[in-house]
C-alpha positions as CSV (number, residue, x, y, z in Angstrom):
1,M,-23.9,0.3,-63.1
2,L,-21.7,2.1,-65.7
3,I,-23.1,5.4,-67.0
4,K,-21.6,6.7,-70.3
5,V,-20.3,10.3,-70.0
6,E,-18.9,12.8,-72.4
7,L,-16.1,15.4,-71.8
8,T,-18.0,18.6,-72.2
9,R,-15.7,21.2,-70.9
10,I,-12.1,21.8,-69.7
11,L,-11.2,24.8,-67.6
12,I,-7.6,25.7,-67.5
13,Q,-6.8,28.6,-65.1
14,E,-3.4,30.1,-65.8
15,T,-3.3,32.0,-62.5
16,D,-4.3,29.0,-60.3
17,D,-3.3,25.3,-59.9
18,T,-7.0,24.3,-60.1
19,H,-8.0,22.9,-63.5
20,I,-11.3,21.2,-64.1
21,V,-12.7,18.7,-66.6
22,E,-16.4,18.5,-66.7
23,L,-18.1,15.2,-67.6
24,R,-21.8,15.1,-68.6
25,E,-24.0,12.1,-68.6
26,A,-24.5,11.1,-72.3
27,D,-28.2,10.2,-71.9
28,G,-29.1,12.3,-68.9
29,D,-28.6,15.6,-67.2
30,R,-26.0,15.0,-64.5
31,V,-22.7,16.9,-64.7
32,M,-19.5,15.9,-62.8
33,P,-16.5,18.1,-62.3
34,I,-13.0,16.7,-61.6
35,T,-10.0,18.8,-60.6
36,I,-6.9,17.7,-62.5
37,G,-3.3,18.8,-62.8
38,Y,-2.0,21.3,-65.4
39,Y,-0.1,18.8,-67.5
40,E,-3.1,16.5,-67.8
41,A,-5.4,19.4,-68.6
42,A,-3.0,20.7,-71.3
43,A,-2.8,17.2,-72.8
44,I,-6.5,16.9,-73.0
45,E,-7.0,20.4,-74.4
46,R,-4.3,19.8,-77.0
47,R,-6.0,16.6,-78.1
48,L,-9.5,18.2,-78.2
49,L,-8.1,21.1,-80.3
50,G,-6.4,18.7,-82.7
51,N,-2.9,20.0,-81.8
52,L,-1.1,16.7,-82.0
53,P,2.5,16.7,-80.8
54,P,5.2,15.9,-83.3
55,R,6.5,13.2,-80.9
56,P,4.6,11.0,-78.5
57,L,4.0,12.5,-75.1
58,T,3.3,10.4,-72.0
59,H,-0.4,9.5,-72.9
60,E,0.4,8.8,-76.5
61,L,3.4,6.7,-75.4
62,L,1.2,4.6,-73.1
63,A,-1.4,4.1,-75.8
64,N,1.4,3.1,-78.3
65,S,2.9,0.7,-75.8
66,I,-0.4,-1.0,-75.1
67,E,-1.0,-1.4,-78.9
68,E,2.5,-2.7,-79.5
69,L,2.0,-5.3,-76.8
70,G,-1.1,-6.5,-78.5
71,G,-3.7,-4.7,-76.4
72,T,-6.6,-2.5,-77.2
73,I,-7.9,0.2,-74.8
74,E,-11.6,-0.7,-74.5
75,K,-12.9,2.0,-72.1
76,I,-12.1,4.3,-69.3
77,I,-14.1,4.1,-66.0
78,I,-14.2,6.6,-63.2
79,S,-14.9,3.9,-60.6
80,D,-14.9,5.3,-57.1
81,L,-14.7,8.3,-54.9
82,Q,-13.1,8.0,-51.4
83,E,-12.2,10.8,-49.1
84,H,-12.4,13.4,-51.9
85,T,-10.2,11.3,-54.2
86,F,-11.5,9.9,-57.5
87,F,-10.3,6.5,-58.7
88,A,-10.2,5.3,-62.3
89,N,-9.6,2.2,-64.4
90,I,-8.3,1.7,-67.9
91,I,-9.8,-1.5,-69.4
92,V,-7.5,-3.1,-71.9
93,K,-8.3,-6.1,-74.0
94,Q,-5.4,-8.4,-75.0
95,G,-6.7,-11.3,-77.0
96,E,-9.3,-13.0,-74.8
97,K,-7.9,-11.4,-71.6
98,E,-9.3,-8.3,-70.0
99,I,-6.8,-6.2,-68.1
100,N,-7.9,-3.7,-65.5
101,L,-5.3,-0.9,-64.9
102,D,-5.6,1.3,-61.9
103,A,-5.1,5.0,-62.8
104,R,-5.6,8.5,-61.7
105,P,-8.8,9.9,-63.5
106,S,-6.8,12.8,-65.0
107,D,-4.4,10.3,-66.7
108,A,-7.2,8.0,-67.7
109,I,-9.2,10.8,-69.3
110,A,-6.1,12.1,-71.1
111,L,-5.4,8.6,-72.4
112,G,-9.0,8.3,-73.4
113,S,-9.0,11.6,-75.3
114,A,-5.8,10.4,-77.1
115,T,-7.4,7.2,-78.2
116,N,-11.1,8.1,-78.6
117,V,-12.4,5.4,-76.3
118,P,-15.7,5.6,-74.4
119,L,-15.7,7.1,-70.9
120,F,-17.9,5.8,-68.1
121,V,-18.6,6.7,-64.5
122,E,-20.0,4.3,-61.9
123,D,-23.5,5.4,-61.0
124,H,-22.8,5.6,-57.3
125,V,-20.0,8.1,-58.1
126,L,-22.3,10.3,-60.2
127,D,-24.9,10.2,-57.4
128,Q,-22.3,11.6,-55.0
129,V,-21.0,14.6,-57.0
130,T,-23.3,15.7,-59.8
131,K,-25.6,18.6,-60.4
132,P,-28.2,19.0,-63.1
133,F,-26.8,20.1,-66.5
134,Q,-27.5,23.8,-67.5
135,S,-26.7,24.8,-71.0
């Protein structure tokens, strides 16, 4: 079952290679951290702060390409966790056809933040890695 989540926090550590996005269950209290790379973290942060690049960067280029090819990004899904590695899918609608693109979660989340599409996590993934939300 898909659980809608929201990006609640991004932690960029300039002295370390560990950068984290925190996803929170939209209608619940589970929180899920994902470690991501610096460039993806910077792309997500830039988008969240409204600092749009003057020219398309990688995630904007992908979004523009999908649109130019007649597709619409419908949703991002964090779909699995295997051996400490998260897996994600970008769901694209092209006419009546639904296309499921395999992606790294960091790229999928960055693309989702660039296009304002909903973000979901499979329930079994949330069950494996979450802790109760504390404000």
